[in-house]
C-alpha positions in Angstrom: 20.8 -18.4 19.1 18.1 -17.6 17.4 18.1 -21.0 15.2 18.4 -23.0 18.2 15.6 -22.2 19.4 13.5 -21.9 15.8 11.9 -25.6 15.7 10.7 -24.9 19.0 8.6 -21.5 18.0 7.3 -23.7 15.0 6.1 -26.4 17.1 4.7 -23.8 19.5 2.8 -21.7 16.4 1.5 -24.6 15.1 0.1 -25.8 18.9 -1.7 -22.1 19.0 -3.2 -22.7 15.5 -4.7 -26.1 16.3 -6.2 -24.8 19.7 -7.6 -22.0 17.7 -11.1 -22.1 16.2 -11.2 -24.4 12.5 -11.6 -20.7 10.6 -8.0 -19.6 11.8 -6.7 -22.8 11.2 -6.0 -23.8 7.7 -5.2 -27.1 6.2 -1.7 -27.9 5.1 -2.1 -28.2 1.4 -0.4 -27.8 -1.8 0.4 -24.3 -2.6 -2.7 -22.9 -4.7 -2.2 -23.1 -8.6 -4.0 -19.4 -9.9 -6.9 -20.8 -12.3 -6.3 -18.7 -15.4 -7.4 -19.4 -19.2 -5.5 -18.0 -22.5 -6.9 -14.8 -24.2 -5.5 -11.5 -26.1 -3.5 -9.4 -23.8 -5.9 -7.7 -21.1 -3.1 -5.4 -20.4 -2.4 -3.1 -23.1 0.3 -0.7 -22.1 -1.0 3.2 -22.3 0.4 6.5 -22.5 3.4 6.5 -19.8 3.9 2.9 -19.4 6.2 3.0 -22.4 7.0 -0.4 -23.9 9.4 -1.8 -21.2 5.6 -2.4 -19.7 5.1 -5.4 -22.6 6.5 -8.5 -23.8 5.8 -9.7 -27.1 5.7 -12.9 -28.8 3.2 -14.9 -26.3 0.2 -15.1 -25.3 -0.1 -14.0 -21.3 -2.3 -16.1 -19.1 -5.2 -13.8 -18.1 -7.7 -13.9 -14.8 -10.5 -11.9 -13.8 -9.8 -11.1 -10.0 -13.1 -8.9 -8.9 -13.3 -5.7 -11.6 -9.4 -6.6 -12.0 -8.0 -8.9 -14.5 -4.4 -10.1 -14.0 -2.0 -11.2 -16.9 0.9 -13.3 -15.9 4.2 -12.6 -17.8 7.4 -14.9 -17.5 7.7 -17.7 -16.3 6.2 -19.0 -12.4 9.4 -19.6 -9.7 11.6 -17.0 -12.3 13.2 -13.9 -11.9 11.3 -12.9 -15.0 7.9 -13.6 -13.4 5.3 -10.6 -13.4 1.9 -10.4 -12.5 0.3 -7.5 -14.1 -3.0 -5.5 -13.3 -5.6 -4.3 -15.8 -9.3 -3.3 -15.3 -12.0 -4.4 -17.5 -11.7 -2.2 -20.4 -8.2 -3.9 -20.6 -6.2 -0.5 -19.4 -3.4 -1.2 -17.4 -3.8 0.1 -14.0 -1.0 -0.1 -11.0 -2.2 -1.9 -7.8 -0.7 0.0 -5.6 -1.7 3.7 -6.9 -4.9 3.1 -8.5 -6.9 0.7 -6.3 -9.2 2.9 -3.9 -8.6 2.4 -0.2 -12.4 2.1 0.6 -14.3 -0.7 -0.3 -17.9 0.8 1.2 -19.2 0.3 4.6 -16.5 1.0 6.6 -14.3 -1.9 4.4 -10.8 -1.7 2.7 -9.8 -3.0 -0.2 -6.8 -5.5 0.3 -4.6 -6.4 -2.4 -3.3 -10.2 -2.0 0.2 -11.3 -3.0 1.0 -14.1 -1.0 -1.6 -17.2 -0.6 -1.7 -18.9 2.7 0.3 -22.1 3.2 2.7 -20.8 0.5 6.4 -19.8 0.6 7.5 -17.8 -2.5 7.9 -14.2 -1.1 6.1 -12.5 -3.3 5.4 -8.5 -3.5 4.0 -5.5 -5.1 7.4 -4.0 -7.1 7.2 -0.8 -5.5 9.9 0.6 -7.4 9.0 -1.1 -11.3 6.9 0.6 -13.4 3.0 -0.3 -13.3 3.9 -1.6 -9.8 3.0 -5.6 -10.9 3.6 -8.7 -8.3 7.1 -10.3 -8.2 9.0 -12.5 -6.7 11.8 -10.6 -4.2 15.6 -11.0 -4.7 18.3 -10.4 -2.9 21.4 -10.2 -3.9 20.2 -11.9 -7.1 18.2 -15.2 -5.6 14.9 -15.3 -5.3 13.5 -15.4 -2.0 11.0 -17.7 -0.3 9.7 -18.2 3.4 11.4 -21.7 5.6 8.5 -22.2 6.5 4.3 -21.2 4.9 3.2 -18.3 6.1 -0.2 -19.6 7.7 -1.9 -16.5 6.6 -3.2 -14.7 3.4 -0.7 -12.0 3.3 -0.9 -9.0 1.3 -1.0 -4.9 1.1 -3.6 -1.8 1.5 -3.4 -0.2 -1.7 -3.0 3.6 -1.5 -1.0 3.6 1.7 2.9 4.4 2.6 4.9 4.2 5.3 6.7 7.0 5.2 10.6 6.7 5.9 10.8 10.4 6.1 8.4 10.7 9.2 9.3 9.4 12.7 6.6 7.9 14.5 6.5 10.4 18.0 5.7 7.4 20.3 7.9 4.3 18.5 10.5 7.0 17.3 11.9 4.9 13.8 10.7 5.9 10.7 8.4 3.8 8.4 9.5 1.3 5.7 9.0 2.7 2.2 6.6 0.4 1.6 2.4 0.1 1.4 0.6 -1.4 4.6 1.0 -4.8 5.2 -2.4 -6.6 5.9 -2.5 -10.2 7.3 -6.4 -11.3 6.5 -7.1 -14.5 9.1 -10.0 -16.2 7.1 -10.9 -19.6 6.2 -10.2 -19.3 2.8 -7.3 -19.5 0.6 -7.2 -16.1 -1.3 -5.2 -16.4 -4.8 -2.4 -14.4 -5.5 -3.5 -10.9 -7.6 -6.9 -11.3 -5.4 -8.4 -7.8 -4.6 -11.3 -8.0 -1.5 -12.7 -6.2 1.0 -11.8 -6.7 4.2 -12.7 -5.7 7.9 -9.4 -4.0 9.7 -9.9 -5.3 13.2 -6.1 -4.9 14.6 -2.4 -3.8 13.7 0.8 -5.2 15.0 3.8 -2.6 15.4 6.5 -4.4 13.8 10.0 -3.1 14.0 12.5 -4.6 11.5 16.1 -4.1 11.3 15.0 0.1 12.3 11.9 0.1 10.6 8.5 0.4 11.5 6.5 -2.2 9.7 3.1 -2.1 10.3 0.7 -5.5 9.9 -3.2 -4.7 9.7 -4.7 -7.8 11.4 -7.8 -8.0 9.3 -11.0 -10.7 7.8 -12.3 -10.6 4.4 -15.8 -9.1 4.3 -17.5 -11.8 3.4 -15.7 -14.8 5.6 -18.0 -17.2 7.6 -16.9 -15.3 10.9 -16.4 -11.9 9.4 -19.7 -11.0 11.1 -18.9 -11.7 14.3 -15.3 -10.1 14.5 -15.4 -6.4 14.7 -12.5 -5.6 16.8 -9.0 -6.8 18.1 -10.4 -8.6 21.5 -13.0 -10.7 19.2 -9.6 -12.3 17.9 -8.3 -15.2 19.6 -5.1 -14.4 21.6 -3.8 -18.0 19.8 -4.4 -16.3 16.5 -2.9 -12.7 17.4 0.3 -14.8 19.2 1.0 -16.6 16.1 1.0 -13.7 13.9 3.5 -12.0 16.0 6.0 -14.8 16.3 6.1 -16.0 13.3 7.1 -12.5 12.0 9.6 -12.1 14.6 11.3 -15.3 14.2 11.3 -15.6 10.2 14.5 -14.2 9.7 16.7 -15.7 12.0 17.5 -18.7 9.5 19.3 -16.5 7.3 21.2 -14.9 10.7 19.2 -12.0 11.1 18.2 -11.1 14.5 14.7 -11.0 15.9 12.4 -8.5 14.7 10.7 -6.4 17.6 7.0 -5.1 18.3 6.2 -1.8 19.6 3.3 -1.2 21.7 4.8 -3.4 24.6 3.7 -6.1 22.1 0.3 -5.8 21.8 -2.1 -5.7 19.2 -3.2 -2.2 19.0 -7.7 -1.6 18.5 -9.6 -1.2 15.9 -9.9 2.6 16.2 -6.1 2.6 16.4 -5.6 0.8 13.3 -8.1 2.9 10.9 -6.1 5.7 12.3 -3.2 4.1 10.8 -4.7 3.5 7.9 -5.5 7.2 7.6 -2.5 8.6 8.6 -0.4 6.3 5.9 -3.2 7.1 3.1 -2.3 10.8 3.9 1.2 10.0 3.5 0.4 8.3 0.3 -1.2 11.3 -1.5 1.8 13.4 -0.3 4.1 11.1 -2.3 1.9 11.2 -5.6 1.3 14.2 -5.4 5.0 15.3 -5.7 4.8 16.8 -1.9 7.9 14.8 -1.1 10.8 12.9 -3.0 9.4 9.5 -3.9 13.1 7.9 -4.0 13.1 5.1 -6.0 10.0 4.5 -5.9 7.5 4.5 -9.1 4.9 6.6 -9.3 2.3 6.8 -12.0 3.4 10.3 -14.3 -0.1 11.0 -15.1 -0.5 11.6 -11.2 2.5 13.9 -10.9 1.4 15.6 -14.2 -1.9 16.3 -12.5 -0.3 17.8 -9.7 1.6 20.1 -11.6 -0.9 21.2 -13.7 -2.7 22.0 -10.5 0.6 24.4 -9.1 0.7 25.9 -12.7 -2.9 26.9 -12.4 -2.3 28.0 -8.8 0.7 30.2 -9.3 -1.1 31.7 -12.4 -3.9 32.8 -10.2 -2.0 34.2 -7.6 -0.1 36.1 -10.2 -3.2 37.3 -12.0 -4.8 38.0 -8.3 -1.2 40.2 -7.9 -1.3 42.1 -11.0 -5.3 43.1 -10.5 -4.5 44.1 -6.9 -1.3 46.1 -8.1 -3.3 47.7 -10.9 -6.2 48.7 -8.4 -3.7 50.4 -6.4 -1.6 52.2 -9.2 -5.4 53.2 -10.2 -6.4 54.8 -6.8 -2.7 56.4 -5.9 -3.6 58.6 -9.7 -7.2 59.6 -8.5 -6.0 60.6 -5.1 -3.3 62.9 -6.7 -5.4 64.2 -9.6 -7.9 64.7 -6.8 -4.9 66.5 -4.8 -4.2 68.0 -7.7 -7.3 70.1 -8.6 -7.6 71.1 -4.9 -4.3 72.7 -4.9 -6.1 74.9 -8.3 -9.0 75.8 -6.3 -6.8 76.6 -3.6 -4.9 79.2 -5.7 -8.0 80.8 -7.6 -9.8 81.9 -4.2 -6.5 83.3 -3.3 
């Protein structure tokens, strides 16, 4: 039944998008080709990244995206493709763990994995060392959306939807991924772009029983950004377009419709900021060793730092306990000595 109605839903989405402002109605075009230039490897694995984190015998293409460089390894459209990240010094970084959450002035960093009007399902590989962007696979086959996504799609770094924690309202657990972001601005953002965004609202999508937040945001320097400060500033057609796209997108594979919590309404900015804060706290717990990471890749340096802190804390507690014990023993010895001296005086007086 879901597949039967798919053409109607796609037609409805197209109508909704065309009815809204031109800022939110992207022009259909060929998938964006990420500009690149030949260079020496900007991605130099260091320390814990290990030898598996590099390939030899080729000159990778490098693109500068803000304060970060992206290096293409492997071939586009194959399982070997990886988009890896480094800082301006050439040090390898994880786009999930090393890019800061906040970008200043009330904005948050967003990493974009899928440019609007493209179909390959690209994502940060959360279980792979360094967390490069790769094309998602299922049963050994690369995954593509059955139609293009109409918005720039990515994730908010340093967030994590904890699968061990149940949402008290929705009664379902997190999906074990960073929080997703749907950027509704006018620009096509190339894959690997890191940009500040203004969160406007959030949809609580429930996919196969798991909570999968979709943050609705706009790039901070978009022409419409100054006029958009909360979910009430986003046209209803855009919100329903996002909701229906994510409701139906898996049905061609025989999957059921996704559902949405909170009566399918988009939450406002204040609630969205709370979601970001809660998932950031969950990420800090994950990277500090406060919970089982499972198969997720977490930088060993962060775990080592936490372990070092724990060792120092344990040593400090032990030392404090030892000093306190010594003080108690000395006090008892002094008391006994005084008691003994007092007894001698009593005998002499007698």
